[in-house]
C-alpha positions in Angstrom: 129.4 13.4 182.3 126.4 13.9 179.9 127.1 14.5 176.3 126.1 17.7 174.5 122.8 17.5 172.6 120.9 20.1 170.6 118.6 22.2 172.8 115.5 21.2 170.9 115.9 17.6 172.2 115.3 18.5 175.8 112.0 18.1 177.5 110.1 20.8 179.5 111.5 21.1 183.0 115.0 20.0 182.0 117.9 22.1 183.1 121.1 22.3 181.0 124.3 24.3 180.5 125.1 25.8 177.1 128.2 24.3 175.5 128.2 25.9 172.1 126.3 28.1 169.7 126.6 26.7 166.1 125.5 29.5 163.8 127.1 31.4 161.0 124.6 34.2 161.6 126.6 36.8 163.6 123.5 38.9 164.3 121.7 35.9 165.8 124.7 35.1 168.0 124.9 38.7 169.2 121.2 38.8 170.0 121.3 35.4 171.9 124.3 36.6 173.8 122.6 39.9 174.7 119.7 37.8 176.1 122.2 35.8 178.3 122.4 32.7 176.1 126.1 31.9 175.7 128.5 29.1 176.5 128.5 28.4 180.2 125.1 29.8 180.9 122.4 27.7 182.5 118.9 27.4 181.2 115.6 25.6 182.0 113.3 24.5 179.2 109.7 25.7 179.8 108.0 24.3 176.7 108.9 22.6 173.4 106.0 23.1 171.0 105.0 25.1 169.0 108.3 26.9 169.9 111.1 26.2 172.3 110.6 28.5 175.3 113.4 28.6 177.9 114.5 30.7 180.9 118.0 32.0 181.2 118.4 33.8 184.6 115.3 36.0 184.8 114.8 36.1 181.0 112.4 34.0 179.0 113.3 33.3 175.4 111.2 31.8 172.6 113.1 30.1 169.8 112.0 28.3 166.6 113.1 24.7 166.3 115.9 25.5 163.7 117.5 28.0 166.0 117.2 25.7 169.1 118.9 23.0 167.0 122.0 25.2 166.6 122.5 25.4 170.4 124.3 22.6 172.0 123.7 22.0 175.7 124.8 19.5 178.4 121.8 18.4 180.4 122.2 18.6 184.2 
């Protein structure tokens, strides 16, 4: 089984399952959850620079590197 890594370490095209959101910012956690990004959800990384862009279900989300670093995922 793959170990959990920060989301910003994945490469475009990689698929992963969210393991944990490590943020003390409750507003950020609520917003990410509303977009479908929560433990157990699957995502695909579309691009890494200048921002991390990913798809969760039918939703595309753009995150800065610091936020992507707070999201732990397990690559498929």
